[in-house]
Every structure is written in C-alpha cells, then in structure tokens.
Biopython code that builds the backbone (N, CA, C, O; Angstrom):
import numpy as np
from Bio.PDB.StructureBuilder import StructureBuilder

atoms = [
    (1, "MET", "N", (-3.603, -23.960, 3.813)),
    (1, "MET", "CA", (-3.410, -22.591, 3.573)),
    (1, "MET", "C", (-2.629, -21.723, 3.716)),
    (1, "MET", "O", (-2.947, -21.410, 4.863)),
    (2, "LYS", "N", (-1.982, -21.183, 3.510)),
    (2, "LYS", "CA", (-0.826, -20.241, 3.487)),
    (2, "LYS", "C", (-1.297, -18.821, 4.166)),
    (2, "LYS", "O", (-2.127, -17.993, 3.789)),
    (3, "THR", "N", (-0.396, -18.870, 5.375)),
    (3, "THR", "CA", (-0.677, -17.319, 6.248)),
    (3, "THR", "C", (-0.305, -16.277, 5.138)),
    (3, "THR", "O", (0.587, -16.235, 4.291)),
    (4, "GLU", "N", (-1.560, -15.282, 5.550)),
    (4, "GLU", "CA", (-1.038, -13.916, 5.274)),
    (4, "GLU", "C", (-0.980, -12.962, 5.487)),
    (4, "GLU", "O", (-2.064, -12.611, 5.955)),
    (5, "PHE", "N", (-0.167, -12.016, 5.431)),
    (5, "PHE", "CA", (0.322, -11.002, 6.068)),
    (5, "PHE", "C", (0.096, -9.776, 5.236)),
    (5, "PHE", "O", (0.162, -9.744, 4.008)),
    (6, "VAL", "N", (-0.301, -8.321, 6.385)),
    (6, "VAL", "CA", (0.111, -7.216, 5.368)),
    (6, "VAL", "C", (0.763, -6.713, 6.572)),
    (6, "VAL", "O", (0.878, -7.092, 7.737)),
    (7, "TYR", "N", (1.227, -5.518, 5.721)),
    (7, "TYR", "CA", (2.148, -4.519, 6.543)),
    (7, "TYR", "C", (1.741, -2.906, 6.939)),
    (7, "TYR", "O", (1.262, -2.057, 6.187)),
    (8, "VAL", "N", (2.046, -2.801, 8.161)),
    (8, "VAL", "CA", (1.166, -1.109, 8.573)),
    (8, "VAL", "C", (2.128, -0.610, 8.787)),
    (8, "VAL", "O", (3.166, -1.162, 9.152)),
    (9, "ARG", "N", (1.899, 0.825, 8.545)),
    (9, "ARG", "CA", (2.031, 1.883, 9.227)),
    (9, "ARG", "C", (1.226, 2.817, 9.526)),
    (9, "ARG", "O", (0.652, 3.508, 8.684)),
    (10, "PRO", "N", (1.045, 2.989, 11.337)),
    (10, "PRO", "CA", (-0.323, 4.122, 11.894)),
    (10, "PRO", "C", (0.386, 5.627, 11.158)),
    (10, "PRO", "O", (1.516, 5.975, 10.814)),
    (11, "LYS", "N", (-0.971, 6.232, 11.155)),
    (11, "LYS", "CA", (-1.091, 7.550, 10.628)),
    (11, "LYS", "C", (-1.689, 8.487, 11.546)),
    (11, "LYS", "O", (-1.561, 9.653, 11.172)),
    (12, "THR", "N", (-2.318, 8.326, 12.660)),
    (12, "THR", "CA", (-2.495, 8.980, 13.912)),
    (12, "THR", "C", (-1.960, 8.665, 15.010)),
    (12, "THR", "O", (-1.506, 7.526, 15.116)),
    (13, "MET", "N", (-1.855, 9.762, 16.325)),
    (13, "MET", "CA", (-1.345, 9.369, 17.431)),
    (13, "MET", "C", (-2.121, 8.555, 18.778)),
    (13, "MET", "O", (-1.800, 8.540, 19.966)),
    (14, "GLU", "N", (-3.031, 8.034, 18.208)),
    (14, "GLU", "CA", (-3.942, 6.619, 18.688)),
    (14, "GLU", "C", (-3.367, 5.330, 18.333)),
    (14, "GLU", "O", (-3.048, 4.393, 19.064)),
    (15, "SER", "N", (-3.268, 5.510, 16.604)),
    (15, "SER", "CA", (-2.117, 4.317, 16.174)),
    (15, "SER", "C", (-0.986, 3.561, 16.417)),
    (15, "SER", "O", (-0.580, 2.399, 16.434)),
    (16, "ARG", "N", (-0.483, 5.259, 16.685)),
    (16, "ARG", "CA", (1.321, 5.111, 16.919)),
    (16, "ARG", "C", (1.217, 4.955, 18.322)),
    (16, "ARG", "O", (2.330, 4.865, 18.839)),
    (17, "ASP", "N", (0.274, 4.892, 19.121)),
    (17, "ASP", "CA", (0.537, 4.867, 20.673)),
    (17, "ASP", "C", (0.288, 2.910, 20.570)),
    (17, "ASP", "O", (0.825, 2.180, 21.403)),
    (18, "ALA", "N", (-0.250, 2.567, 19.870)),
    (18, "ALA", "CA", (-0.685, 1.087, 19.803)),
    (18, "ALA", "C", (0.412, 0.402, 19.042)),
    (18, "ALA", "O", (0.850, -0.698, 19.381)),
    (19, "PHE", "N", (0.878, 1.128, 17.931)),
    (19, "PHE", "CA", (1.951, 0.507, 17.405)),
    (19, "PHE", "C", (3.590, 0.473, 18.559)),
    (19, "PHE", "O", (4.463, -0.351, 18.832)),
    (20, "ASP", "N", (3.287, 1.762, 18.890)),
    (20, "ASP", "CA", (4.348, 1.613, 19.972)),
    (20, "ASP", "C", (4.622, 0.145, 20.988)),
    (20, "ASP", "O", (5.353, -0.845, 21.021)),
    (21, "SER", "N", (3.640, 0.699, 21.655)),
    (21, "SER", "CA", (3.139, 0.071, 22.830)),
    (21, "SER", "C", (2.679, -1.821, 22.816)),
    (21, "SER", "O", (3.063, -2.715, 23.570)),
    (22, "LEU", "N", (2.120, -1.848, 22.115)),
    (22, "LEU", "CA", (1.266, -3.327, 21.929)),
    (22, "LEU", "C", (2.372, -4.068, 20.728)),
    (22, "LEU", "O", (3.091, -5.034, 20.984)),
    (23, "MET", "N", (2.317, -3.494, 19.638)),
    (23, "MET", "CA", (2.825, -3.842, 18.518)),
    (23, "MET", "C", (4.407, -3.778, 17.964)),
    (23, "MET", "O", (5.008, -4.106, 16.942)),
    (24, "TYR", "N", (4.740, -3.112, 19.350)),
    (24, "TYR", "CA", (6.831, -3.170, 19.411)),
    (24, "TYR", "C", (7.160, -2.532, 18.270)),
    (24, "TYR", "O", (8.224, -3.148, 18.218)),
    (25, "GLN", "N", (7.187, -2.105, 17.667)),
    (25, "GLN", "CA", (7.153, -1.268, 16.376)),
    (25, "GLN", "C", (7.152, -1.940, 15.279)),
    (25, "GLN", "O", (7.673, -1.545, 14.235)),
    (26, "LEU", "N", (6.510, -3.111, 15.443)),
    (26, "LEU", "CA", (6.577, -4.531, 14.127)),
    (26, "LEU", "C", (5.388, -4.124, 12.839)),
    (26, "LEU", "O", (4.192, -4.082, 13.127)),
    (27, "HIS", "N", (5.681, -3.952, 11.988)),
    (27, "HIS", "CA", (4.342, -3.484, 10.914)),
    (27, "HIS", "C", (3.603, -4.844, 10.610)),
    (27, "HIS", "O", (2.389, -5.004, 10.730)),
    (28, "SER", "N", (4.505, -5.799, 10.200)),
    (28, "SER", "CA", (3.548, -7.681, 9.996)),
    (28, "SER", "C", (2.389, -7.558, 11.141)),
    (28, "SER", "O", (2.397, -7.183, 12.314)),
    (29, "CYS", "N", (1.463, -8.014, 10.317)),
    (29, "CYS", "CA", (0.188, -8.475, 10.753)),
    (29, "CYS", "C", (0.113, -9.455, 10.292)),
    (29, "CYS", "O", (0.896, -9.617, 9.357)),
    (30, "LYS", "N", (-0.879, -10.732, 10.657)),
    (30, "LYS", "CA", (-1.430, -11.716, 10.026)),
    (30, "LYS", "C", (-2.779, -11.588, 9.444)),
    (30, "LYS", "O", (-3.333, -10.845, 10.254)),
    (31, "VAL", "N", (-3.603, -11.856, 8.564)),
    (31, "VAL", "CA", (-4.921, -11.703, 8.113)),
    (31, "VAL", "C", (-5.756, -12.763, 9.001)),
    (31, "VAL", "O", (-5.601, -13.978, 9.119)),
    (32, "LEU", "N", (-6.571, -11.999, 9.510)),
    (32, "LEU", "CA", (-7.482, -13.400, 10.261)),
    (32, "LEU", "C", (-8.757, -13.197, 9.231)),
    (32, "LEU", "O", (-9.151, -14.290, 8.823)),
    (33, "GLU", "N", (-9.465, -12.135, 8.733)),
    (33, "GLU", "CA", (-10.376, -12.306, 8.199)),
    (33, "GLU", "C", (-10.306, -10.991, 7.242)),
    (33, "GLU", "O", (-9.676, -9.952, 7.440)),
    (34, "ARG", "N", (-11.299, -11.412, 5.940)),
    (34, "ARG", "CA", (-11.528, -10.536, 4.969)),
    (34, "ARG", "C", (-13.072, -10.127, 4.989)),
    (34, "ARG", "O", (-13.718, -11.162, 5.152)),
    (35, "ARG", "N", (-13.798, -9.168, 4.900)),
    (35, "ARG", "CA", (-14.914, -8.790, 4.317)),
    (35, "ARG", "C", (-15.553, -7.226, 4.024)),
    (35, "ARG", "O", (-15.661, -6.279, 4.803)),
    (36, "ASN", "N", (-15.893, -7.335, 2.735)),
    (36, "ASN", "CA", (-16.622, -6.077, 2.423)),
    (36, "ASN", "C", (-15.423, -4.865, 2.521)),
    (36, "ASN", "O", (-15.614, -3.865, 3.213)),
    (37, "GLY", "N", (-14.259, -5.058, 1.805)),
    (37, "GLY", "CA", (-13.016, -4.634, 2.187)),
    (37, "GLY", "C", (-12.268, -3.610, 2.938)),
    (37, "GLY", "O", (-11.632, -2.562, 2.829)),
    (38, "LYS", "N", (-12.896, -4.906, 4.135)),
    (38, "LYS", "CA", (-12.103, -4.683, 5.622)),
    (38, "LYS", "C", (-11.016, -5.988, 5.737)),
    (38, "LYS", "O", (-11.123, -7.144, 5.328)),
    (39, "VAL", "N", (-10.254, -5.507, 6.250)),
    (39, "VAL", "CA", (-9.573, -6.636, 7.145)),
    (39, "VAL", "C", (-9.067, -7.173, 8.206)),
    (39, "VAL", "O", (-7.915, -6.838, 8.483)),
    (40, "PHE", "N", (-9.449, -7.704, 8.692)),
    (40, "PHE", "CA", (-9.582, -7.919, 10.182)),
    (40, "PHE", "C", (-7.957, -8.455, 10.403)),
    (40, "PHE", "O", (-7.717, -9.344, 9.587)),
    (41, "VAL", "N", (-6.749, -8.139, 11.315)),
    (41, "VAL", "CA", (-5.702, -8.260, 11.895)),
    (41, "VAL", "C", (-5.229, -8.563, 12.959)),
    (41, "VAL", "O", (-5.544, -7.689, 13.767)),
    (42, "LYS", "N", (-4.661, -9.298, 13.398)),
    (42, "LYS", "CA", (-3.711, -9.564, 14.383)),
    (42, "LYS", "C", (-2.036, -9.044, 14.772)),
    (42, "LYS", "O", (-1.854, -8.394, 13.742)),
    (43, "SER", "N", (-1.484, -8.982, 15.098)),
    (43, "SER", "CA", (-0.392, -8.042, 15.080)),
    (43, "SER", "C", (0.297, -9.191, 15.324)),
    (43, "SER", "O", (-0.235, -10.152, 15.879)),
    (44, "ILE", "N", (1.701, -9.181, 14.876)),
    (44, "ILE", "CA", (2.817, -10.237, 15.027)),
    (44, "ILE", "C", (3.488, -10.763, 16.709)),
    (44, "ILE", "O", (4.175, -11.746, 16.986)),
    (45, "THR", "N", (3.059, -9.876, 17.426)),
    (45, "THR", "CA", (3.073, -9.881, 18.673)),
    (45, "THR", "C", (2.059, -10.531, 19.463)),
    (45, "THR", "O", (2.331, -11.045, 20.548)),
    (46, "GLY", "N", (0.983, -10.531, 19.002)),
    (46, "GLY", "CA", (-0.045, -11.176, 19.447)),
    (46, "GLY", "C", (-0.944, -10.494, 20.380)),
    (46, "GLY", "O", (-1.730, -11.190, 21.024)),
    (47, "ASN", "N", (-0.931, -9.148, 20.546)),
    (47, "ASN", "CA", (-1.058, -8.178, 21.525)),
    (47, "ASN", "C", (-2.020, -7.189, 21.136)),
    (47, "ASN", "O", (-2.334, -6.430, 22.052)),
    (48, "HIS", "N", (-2.621, -6.971, 19.944)),
    (48, "HIS", "CA", (-3.342, -6.280, 19.133)),
    (48, "HIS", "C", (-3.615, -6.818, 17.842)),
    (48, "HIS", "O", (-2.935, -7.392, 16.992)),
    (49, "GLU", "N", (-5.849, -6.162, 18.023)),
    (49, "GLU", "CA", (-6.265, -7.225, 17.401)),
    (49, "GLU", "C", (-7.044, -5.618, 16.911)),
    (49, "GLU", "O", (-7.232, -4.726, 17.739)),
    (50, "PHE", "N", (-7.570, -5.440, 14.875)),
    (50, "PHE", "CA", (-8.200, -4.546, 14.669)),
    (50, "PHE", "C", (-8.485, -4.894, 13.163)),
    (50, "PHE", "O", (-7.933, -5.671, 12.383)),
    (51, "TRP", "N", (-9.724, -3.892, 13.021)),
    (51, "TRP", "CA", (-10.083, -4.135, 11.827)),
    (51, "TRP", "C", (-9.344, -2.463, 10.787)),
    (51, "TRP", "O", (-9.425, -1.296, 11.170)),
    (52, "LEU", "N", (-8.889, -2.823, 9.870)),
    (52, "LEU", "CA", (-8.563, -1.669, 8.435)),
    (52, "LEU", "C", (-9.016, -1.611, 7.384)),
    (52, "LEU", "O", (-9.216, -2.729, 6.909)),
    (53, "ASN", "N", (-9.330, -0.678, 6.664)),
    (53, "ASN", "CA", (-9.940, -0.547, 5.338)),
    (53, "ASN", "C", (-8.896, -0.792, 4.257)),
    (53, "ASN", "O", (-8.013, 0.060, 4.154)),
    (54, "GLU", "N", (-8.874, -1.969, 3.337)),
    (54, "GLU", "CA", (-7.897, -1.920, 2.571)),
    (54, "GLU", "C", (-7.576, -0.993, 1.867)),
    (54, "GLU", "O", (-6.460, -0.930, 1.353)),
    (55, "GLU", "N", (-8.444, -0.144, 1.717)),
    (55, "GLU", "CA", (-7.778, 1.560, 0.796)),
    (55, "GLU", "C", (-8.143, 2.599, 1.688)),
    (55, "GLU", "O", (-9.349, 2.599, 1.935)),
    (56, "GLY", "N", (-7.390, 3.608, 2.328)),
    (56, "GLY", "CA", (-7.752, 4.498, 2.533)),
    (56, "GLY", "C", (-8.551, 4.870, 3.855)),
    (56, "GLY", "O", (-9.338, 5.798, 4.043)),
    (57, "ASP", "N", (-7.941, 3.474, 5.055)),
    (57, "ASP", "CA", (-8.152, 3.780, 6.290)),
    (57, "ASP", "C", (-7.141, 5.072, 6.820)),
    (57, "ASP", "O", (-6.004, 5.343, 6.432)),
    (58, "ARG", "N", (-8.163, 5.911, 8.071)),
    (58, "ARG", "CA", (-7.556, 6.931, 8.549)),
    (58, "ARG", "C", (-6.520, 6.844, 9.713)),
    (58, "ARG", "O", (-5.708, 7.672, 10.126)),
    (59, "GLU", "N", (-6.882, 5.277, 10.197)),
    (59, "GLU", "CA", (-5.909, 5.050, 11.427)),
    (59, "GLU", "C", (-4.529, 4.346, 10.768)),
    (59, "GLU", "O", (-3.473, 4.464, 11.390)),
    (60, "TRP", "N", (-4.561, 3.616, 9.507)),
    (60, "TRP", "CA", (-3.254, 3.009, 9.177)),
    (60, "TRP", "C", (-2.949, 3.017, 7.855)),
    (60, "TRP", "O", (-3.927, 3.331, 7.176)),
    (61, "GLU", "N", (-2.103, 2.823, 7.316)),
    (61, "GLU", "CA", (-1.541, 3.071, 5.984)),
    (61, "GLU", "C", (-0.803, 1.711, 5.931)),
    (61, "GLU", "O", (0.232, 1.432, 6.537)),
    (62, "VAL", "N", (-1.610, 0.804, 4.988)),
    (62, "VAL", "CA", (-1.221, -0.432, 4.261)),
    (62, "VAL", "C", (-0.001, -0.446, 3.436)),
    (62, "VAL", "O", (-0.150, -0.083, 2.270)),
    (63, "ILE", "N", (1.257, -0.818, 3.842)),
    (63, "ILE", "CA", (2.786, -0.603, 2.937)),
    (63, "ILE", "C", (2.592, -2.329, 2.481)),
    (63, "ILE", "O", (1.945, -3.347, 2.731)),
    (64, "LYS", "N", (4.022, -1.590, 1.360)),
    (64, "LYS", "CA", (4.273, -3.422, 0.684)),
    (64, "LYS", "C", (5.564, -3.736, 0.658)),
    (64, "LYS", "O", (5.921, -4.846, 0.264)),
]
sb = StructureBuilder()
sb.init_structure("model")
sb.init_model(0)
sb.init_chain("A")
sb.init_seg("    ")
for serial, (resi, resn, name, xyz) in enumerate(atoms, 1):
    if name == "N":
        sb.init_residue(resn, " ", resi, " ")
    sb.init_atom(name, np.array(xyz, "f"), 0.0, 1.0, " ", f" {name:<3s}", serial, name[0])
structure = sb.get_structure()
C-alpha cells in the first residue's frame, strides 16, 4: 500500500511551537490512521504525532 501524506500549516501559537521545534518547519506528515473525519499523523521528522480534523481543525490547516 502506498504511503499517504498530508501537508499542514499551524493556526495557533501552540501548534506553531510544535511546528517550529518538533517539526522543523516541515509541512509534510505521514497519515497513520483515519477515523470518523479525523486523521492521526506523524511528522516526517518523527518527533511529533497528533490527531487533526480533516475539515475545520482549530490547531492545524490542511494545505494542498
């Protein structure tokens, strides 16, 4: 099965901190699981895992 990726942009100060310090400002995240409109992702740095809503997440914006 082909690995799926999503690309995210931080929307809050909290997510910006994680983006800067754990994700090294890299937008790509590997999709680990999908469930009920949510996606569990791992940053390509391997330092940060988190759930996000596919639409309307308050912490992260999914970008194309």
